[in-house]
C-alpha positions in Angstrom: -18.5 -7.2 -32.9 -16.6 -4.1 -31.9 -14.0 -3.9 -29.1 -12.2 -1.5 -26.8 -8.6 -2.1 -25.6 -7.1 -1.1 -22.3 -3.4 -1.2 -21.6 -2.4 -1.2 -18.0 1.2 -0.5 -17.0 1.1 -1.5 -13.4 3.8 -1.5 -10.7 4.3 -5.3 -11.1 3.1 -6.1 -14.6 2.0 -4.9 -17.9 -1.5 -6.0 -19.2 -3.6 -5.6 -22.3 -7.3 -6.2 -21.6 -9.8 -6.5 -24.4 -13.5 -5.6 -23.7 -16.6 -5.5 -25.8 -18.6 -2.3 -25.9 -20.9 -3.7 -23.1 -18.0 -3.9 -20.7 -17.5 -7.6 -20.8 -13.9 -8.7 -20.6 -13.0 -10.8 -23.7 -9.3 -11.5 -23.3 -6.2 -10.5 -21.5 -2.5 -10.6 -22.1 -0.3 -10.1 -19.1 3.4 -10.4 -18.2 5.2 -9.5 -15.0 8.1 -7.0 -15.2 10.7 -5.8 -12.9 12.1 -2.3 -12.4 15.9 -2.1 -12.5 18.0 -0.6 -9.7 20.8 1.5 -11.1 24.1 0.1 -9.9 25.5 2.2 -7.0 22.2 4.3 -6.7 20.4 3.5 -3.5 16.6 3.0 -3.7 16.6 3.5 -7.5 14.0 1.8 -9.7 14.4 2.5 -13.3 11.7 1.9 -15.9 13.1 0.1 -19.0 11.2 1.6 -21.9 12.6 -0.6 -24.6 12.1 -3.9 -22.8 8.7 -2.9 -21.4 7.4 -1.7 -24.7 8.3 -5.1 -26.3 6.5 -6.7 -23.3 3.4 -4.6 -23.8 3.3 -5.4 -27.5 3.4 -9.1 -26.6 0.5 -8.6 -24.2 -1.5 -6.7 -26.9 -0.9 -9.5 -29.4 -1.9 -12.2 -26.9 -5.1 -10.3 -26.0 -6.1 -9.8 -29.6 -5.0 -13.0 -31.2 -8.5 -14.4 -31.7 -10.1 -11.3 -33.2 -9.7 -9.0 -36.2 -7.8 -6.0 -34.8 -9.7 -3.8 -37.3 -12.7 -4.3 -35.0 -11.0 -2.5 -32.1 -12.5 0.9 -32.1 -10.2 2.6 -29.7 -7.3 1.9 -27.3 -6.4 3.8 -24.1 -3.9 3.4 -21.3 -3.6 3.6 -17.6 -0.6 3.2 -15.3 1.0 3.3 -11.9 1.1 7.0 -10.9 4.2 9.1 -10.1 6.4 7.2 -12.7 7.9 9.6 -15.3 9.5 9.4 -18.7 11.8 12.1 -20.2 12.3 12.5 -23.9 14.7 14.2 -26.3 13.7 16.6 -29.2 12.8 13.6 -31.4 10.5 12.0 -28.9 13.0 9.3 -28.0 13.0 8.2 -24.4 16.1 9.4 -22.5 15.4 8.3 -18.9 12.4 6.8 -17.0 11.6 5.7 -13.5 8.8 3.7 -11.9 6.6 5.0 -9.2 8.6 3.2 -6.5 11.8 4.9 -7.4 13.1 6.7 -4.3 16.6 7.7 -5.3 16.1 11.4 -4.7 15.9 11.4 -0.9 18.8 13.9 -0.7 17.2 16.2 -3.3 14.0 16.2 -1.2 16.0 17.3 1.9 17.8 20.0 -0.2 14.5 21.4 -1.5 13.1 21.6 2.0 16.2 23.4 3.3 16.8 25.7 0.4 13.2 26.8 -0.2 11.6 27.2 3.2 7.8 27.1 2.9 7.8 26.1 -0.8 6.6 22.5 -0.2 3.5 23.8 1.7 2.9 26.5 -1.0 3.2 23.9 -3.8 1.1 21.4 -1.9 -1.9 23.8 -1.7 -1.6 24.2 -5.5 -0.9 20.6 -6.5 -2.1 18.4 -3.7 1.3 16.7 -3.6 4.4 16.8 -1.4 8.0 16.6 -2.7 8.6 13.1 -1.5 6.8 11.2 -4.3 6.9 13.9 -7.0 8.9 14.6 -10.1 10.8 17.7 -9.0 13.4 15.9 -6.8 13.9 13.2 -9.4 14.6 15.6 -12.2 17.0 17.5 -9.9 18.8 14.2 -9.2 19.2 13.7 -12.9 20.5 17.2 -13.4 23.0 16.8 -10.7 24.2 13.3 -11.5 23.7 13.1 -15.3 23.9 16.6 -16.7 24.5 15.3 -20.2 21.2 13.5 -20.2 19.4 16.4 -18.5 20.7 18.8 -21.2 18.9 16.8 -23.9 15.5 16.7 -22.1 12.7 18.3 -24.2 9.5 16.7 -22.8 8.2 14.9 -19.8 5.2 12.5 -19.4 3.8 10.0 -17.1 4.0 6.3 -17.9 0.4 5.9 -19.2 1.1 8.9 -21.5 4.2 7.1 -22.7 2.2 4.1 -23.7 -0.1 6.3 -25.8 2.9 8.2 -27.2 4.4 4.9 -28.4 1.1 4.0 -30.1 0.4 7.3 -31.7 3.6 9.4 -31.7 1.8 12.1 -29.7 3.2 13.2 -26.3 0.4 14.5 -24.1 -0.7 14.0 -20.5 -3.9 13.7 -18.6 -4.7 15.5 -15.4 -5.3 12.5 -13.2 -1.8 11.1 -13.7 0.1 14.3 -14.4 -1.2 15.7 -11.1 0.9 13.1 -9.2 4.1 14.6 -10.6 3.4 17.5 -8.2 4.3 20.2 -10.9 0.7 20.9 -11.3 -2.3 23.2 -10.7 -5.3 21.4 -9.4 -7.5 24.3 -10.2 -6.3 24.7 -13.8 -6.0 20.9 -14.4 -2.6 21.4 -16.1 1.1 21.4 -15.5 2.5 24.4 -13.6 5.9 25.2 -15.3 6.6 28.0 -12.8 7.1 25.4 -10.1 10.0 24.0 -12.2 11.4 27.4 -12.9 11.6 28.3 -9.2 13.9 25.3 -8.4 16.1 25.6 -11.5 14.4 23.1 -13.8 13.5 23.7 -17.4 10.0 25.1 -17.7 9.6 24.2 -21.4 9.3 20.5 -21.1 5.7 20.1 -20.2 3.2 18.8 -22.8 -0.4 19.8 -23.1 -2.9 18.2 -20.6 -5.8 16.4 -22.4 -8.8 15.1 -20.5 -9.4 11.3 -20.2 -11.6 10.2 -23.1 -10.3 12.7 -25.6 -8.8 11.4 -28.9 -5.2 12.3 -29.4 -4.5 10.4 -32.7 -4.6 7.0 -34.4 -2.3 4.0 -34.1 1.0 4.6 -36.0 3.1 1.9 -34.2 3.4 -1.3 -36.3 5.0 -3.4 -33.5 1.8 -3.3 -31.5 0.0 -5.2 -34.2 -3.0 -2.9 -34.0 -4.8 -1.4 -36.9 -3.9 2.1 -38.2 -7.6 2.9 -38.0 -7.8 2.4 -34.3 -8.2 5.6 -32.3 -5.7 6.4 -29.5 -7.6 8.0 -26.6 -6.2 9.7 -23.5 -6.4 7.5 -20.4 -5.3 8.3 -16.8 -4.0 7.2 -13.4 -4.8 3.7 -12.2 -6.6 4.8 -9.0 -8.8 7.4 -10.7 -9.7 5.2 -13.7 -10.2 2.4 -11.2 -12.7 4.6 -9.3 -14.5 5.2 -12.6 -14.6 1.5 -13.2 -16.3 1.1 -9.8 -19.0 3.7 -10.5 -17.3 6.2 -8.2 -18.0 9.2 -10.4 -20.3 11.5 -8.4 -19.4 14.1 -5.8 -19.5 12.4 -2.4 -18.8 8.9 -3.7 -16.3 6.9 -1.6 -14.2 3.9 -2.4 -11.7 1.7 -0.7 -9.4 -0.1 -3.1 -7.9 -3.2 -1.5 -4.8 -4.2 -3.3 -1.0 -4.4 -2.5 -1.5 -0.9 -1.0 -5.0 0.2 0.0 -6.3 3.5 -1.2 -9.3 5.4 0.3 -10.7 7.9 -2.2 -13.4 10.5 -1.7 -14.8 12.6 -4.7 -14.9 16.3 -4.0 -16.5 19.1 -6.1 -13.7 21.7 -5.4 -10.1 21.9 -4.4 -9.7 21.7 -0.6 -6.4 20.9 1.0 -5.9 20.2 4.7 -3.5 22.6 6.5 -1.3 19.7 7.8 -0.8 18.3 4.3 -2.1 15.0 5.8 -3.8 13.7 2.6 -2.9 13.9 -1.0 -5.4 15.6 -3.4 -5.5 14.4 -7.0 -7.5 15.4 -10.1 -10.2 12.8 -10.8 -10.8 11.6 -14.4 -14.2 13.3 -14.1 -13.7 17.0 -15.1 -14.7 19.3 -12.3 -13.9 16.8 -9.6 -10.9 16.1 -7.4 -10.2 13.2 -5.1 -8.9 13.2 -1.6 -6.8 10.1 -1.2 -5.6 8.2 1.8 -3.1 5.4 1.5 -2.5 2.3 3.7 0.9 0.8 3.1 1.4 -2.8 2.1 -2.0 -4.2 3.4 -2.1 -6.8 0.6 1.6 -7.4 0.7 1.6 -8.0 4.5 -1.2 -10.6 4.0 0.9 -12.3 1.3 3.9 -12.3 3.6 1.8 -13.8 6.4 0.5 -16.5 4.1 3.9 -17.4 2.7 5.8 -17.2 6.0 3.5 -19.0 8.3 0.7 -20.9 6.4 2.4 -23.7 4.5 0.0 -26.3 6.0 -3.0 -24.1 5.1 -1.7 -23.9 1.5 -1.6 -27.7 1.3 -5.0 -28.0 2.9 -6.5 -25.5 0.5 -5.0 -27.3 -2.5 -6.5 -30.6 -1.4 -9.9 -28.9 -0.9 -9.7 -27.0 -4.2 -9.9 -23.7 -2.3 -7.9 -20.5 -2.4 -5.6 -20.3 0.6 -7.0 -16.9 1.6 -10.5 -18.3 1.5 -9.5 -21.1 3.8 -7.8 -18.7 6.2 -10.9 -16.5 6.2 -13.0 -19.5 7.0 -10.9 -20.3 10.0 -10.7 -16.6 11.1 -14.5 -16.3 11.0 -14.6 -18.3 14.3 -12.4 -15.7 16.0 -14.3 -13.0 18.0 -14.1 -9.3 17.2 -10.8 -7.9 18.3 -8.8 -11.1 17.7 -8.3 -11.6 21.5 -6.6 -8.2 21.7 -3.9 -8.7 19.1 -2.7 -5.3 17.7 -0.8 -5.5 14.4 1.7 -2.7 13.8 2.3 -2.3 10.1 1.0 0.7 8.2 0.3 4.0 10.0 -2.5 6.4 9.2 -1.5 8.6 6.3 0.6 11.6 7.2 1.5 12.8 3.8 3.6 15.8 5.0 5.9 13.6 7.2 5.2 10.0 6.7 7.0 7.0 8.1 6.0 3.7 9.7 6.8 1.8 12.8 8.7 -1.5 12.8 6.4 -4.4 11.7 5.1 -6.4 14.7 2.2 -8.0 16.5 1.4 -6.7 20.0 -0.6 -8.5 22.8 0.2 -12.0 21.7 -0.4 -14.6 24.4 0.8 -18.2 24.9 -2.6 -19.8 24.9 -2.5 -21.6 21.5 -6.2 -22.0 21.4 -6.5 -18.2 21.1 -3.2 -16.9 19.8 -2.7 -18.7 16.5 -2.6 -18.2 12.8 -6.4 -17.7 12.5 -6.5 -15.0 15.1 -3.4 -13.3 13.7 -4.9 -13.4 10.2 -8.2 -11.9 11.4 -6.2 -9.2 13.3 -4.5 -8.2 10.0 -7.9 -7.9 8.3 -9.2 -5.8 11.1 -6.1 -3.6 11.1 -6.4 -2.8 7.4 -10.0 -1.8 8.0 -9.0 0.3 11.0 -6.3 2.3 9.2 -8.8 2.8 6.3 -11.4 4.1 8.7 -9.0 6.5 10.3 -7.9 7.8 6.9 -11.5 8.2 5.8 -12.5 10.1 8.9 -9.6 12.4 8.4 -10.8 13.1 4.9 -14.4 13.6 6.0 -13.3 16.1 8.6 -11.7 18.5 6.2 -14.1 17.9 3.2 -17.4 17.9 5.1 -18.4 14.8 3.1 -19.7 11.9 5.2 -21.6 9.3 3.1 -23.4 6.2 4.4 -21.9 3.8 1.8 -18.4 2.7 0.7 -17.6 0.9 -2.5 -15.0 -1.9 -1.8 -12.9 -3.4 -4.6 -9.6 -5.0 -5.4 -8.4 -8.4 -4.3 -9.4 -7.9 -0.7 -13.0 -7.4 -1.5 -13.2 -11.0 -2.7 -13.2 -12.0 1.0 -16.6 -11.9 2.7 -15.1 -11.6 6.1 -12.9 -8.7 5.1 -15.9 -7.0 3.4 -18.0 -7.4 6.5 -15.2 -6.2 8.8 -14.9 -3.0 6.7 -18.6 -2.4 7.2 -18.4 -3.1 11.0 -15.3 -1.0 11.6 -16.5 2.0 9.6 -20.2 1.7 10.5 -21.2 2.1 6.9 -22.7 0.0 4.2 -20.2 -1.7 1.9 -21.0 -2.4 -1.7 -18.9 -4.9 -3.7 -19.1 -4.7 -7.5 -19.2 -7.6 -9.9 -16.0 -6.4 -11.6 -13.5 -6.0 -8.7 -10.3 -5.3 -10.7 -11.8 -2.1 -12.1 -8.8 -0.2 -13.4 -8.8 -1.8 -16.9 -12.6 -1.4 -17.1 -12.3 2.3 -16.3 -9.6 2.6 -19.0 -11.9 0.9 -21.5 -14.6 3.4 -20.6 -12.2 6.2 -21.6 -11.5 4.4 -24.9 -15.2 4.1 -25.4 -15.8 7.8 -24.8 -13.2 8.6 -27.4 -14.9 6.2 -29.9 -18.3 7.7 -29.3 -19.7 4.6 -27.6 -20.5 6.6 -24.5 -21.1 10.3 -24.1 -18.8 10.6 -21.1 -17.2 8.5 -18.4 -20.2 9.0 -16.0 -22.6 7.6 -18.6 -20.2 4.6 -19.2 -20.1 3.9 -15.4 -23.9 4.0 -15.1 -24.2 1.5 -18.0 -21.4 -0.9 -17.1 -21.0 -1.1 -13.3 -23.0 -3.8 -11.6 -23.2 -4.8 -7.9 -22.5 -8.3 -6.5 -23.3 -7.8 -2.8 -24.0 -5.3 -0.1 -22.8 -5.7 3.5 -24.7 -4.0 6.4 -22.7 -2.9 9.4 -23.1 -4.7 12.8 -23.4 -1.7 15.0 -22.5 -3.7 18.2 -19.3 -4.7 16.5 -18.8 -1.1 15.4 -18.9 0.1 19.0 -16.3 -2.5 19.9 -14.0 -1.4 17.1 -14.2 2.2 18.3 -12.4 1.1 21.5 -10.0 -1.1 19.6 -9.1 1.9 17.3 -8.3 4.0 20.3 -5.9 1.4 21.7 -4.3 0.8 18.4 -3.5 4.5 17.9 -1.9 4.8 21.3 0.1 1.6 20.7 1.3 2.8 17.3 2.4 6.1 18.7 4.5 4.3 21.2 6.0 2.1 18.5 6.9 5.1 16.4 8.9 6.5 19.4 11.0 3.3 19.3 11.9 4.1 15.7 12.7 7.7 16.7 15.1 6.4 19.4 16.8 4.1 16.9 15.8 1.0 18.8 13.6 -0.4 16.0 13.6 0.1 12.2 10.8 1.7 10.3 8.9 -0.4 7.8 9.1 2.5 5.3 10.1 6.2 5.3 9.2 8.8 2.8 12.3 10.0 0.8 13.9 12.9 2.5 13.0 12.0 6.1 
């Protein structure tokens, strides 16, 4: 039997996932990791290359312990986006940060002040704003550690770093490199002139190689992999996750329900909204880009609610042999549409150009315990995640002209039947849930398979491997009710933001530089 190996460097953990060539998951090795704050540097989250490479090697060895590694045809990698690694002339890592690193808030402000109109200009080329990009972070390094900056010869994204460790070849793929913001969406490669214009070296950018292209063979012995195994370019977690869900054609739409929720829409050409409201990323499918909306912390908020308020439900679920979320959904299914008027205030609709959130809260709670309780609050959180997703999708549809009748729903949230049905009801669209819901590793394995010649391209791989578990039809009566609820929520959220503006409440999150 032959195998394909996917390495996934996520925000919270590293994983190695072994697949056969039919897309069946054979084994997985996974370990959680933490990103290290630099002492005295607010909002910093460094990426420890030495420790994390040792962790990934352990994951690889765990995933492959029961097979002959010579049977692995190819390996590829995916990762959290926005995280960057800087190297010296010998390819040794000098400095790296995770995607959640926000140390460069002052540099974001300085860029906006010193280069009026540049953020908008660069956004229409790259689809990214300064806040999450690489430019402010590199400027921070230049300012605070000029000795390290002077040695910088190459930059890559974290998935590229994984492949560089395996093969010795530093290269990038468009889908992840695009999130660095020093990029041309139309050319699908880095745009060094953007670096030059703000005083950063323009010679540090490696070539961009499309997902599925072979860049070398395994040279790293610590991984335990065979020297005959091909190393194949991978990509960003959301874009490869979309491929793993079969979202590979123009007009396809997906909602990825994890810690954050992403709403992605495949487009045939580069279109950027005038207000910079959405980010635009290269897809792993050449010739396509993706408009992306983001809902902050939907999964994390649900975990907070479970852990803060639902101890008795945890105990009940354990006695019944159930997942706590499944039990909460069961109870919430008895709550009517609208959750008795409860309006959760957590993530706002995406406003990529100037993005911040109100203070977390529940509005419209009453003191009738038969209505205002854990079940109705839980349901209101599910409804709210779907409402924000629907708002983001409508904003994307309005500037792209795309308006499909079906949404693919995946990630941990799609395991919930109530959540899946609610998404259909709120959006008024069919919702399809795939068999493989954690699709990022599968998409990464598809890329490895393309490099190994198992599939002709990622589209063919998706057509062969993606299967569907269930489809949810929207209840249009509920949809009409949710239209009114959405209007009320938007007005309520706007009022809550004004309290943040007045300094009365504290924002759940603000983009660096605001």
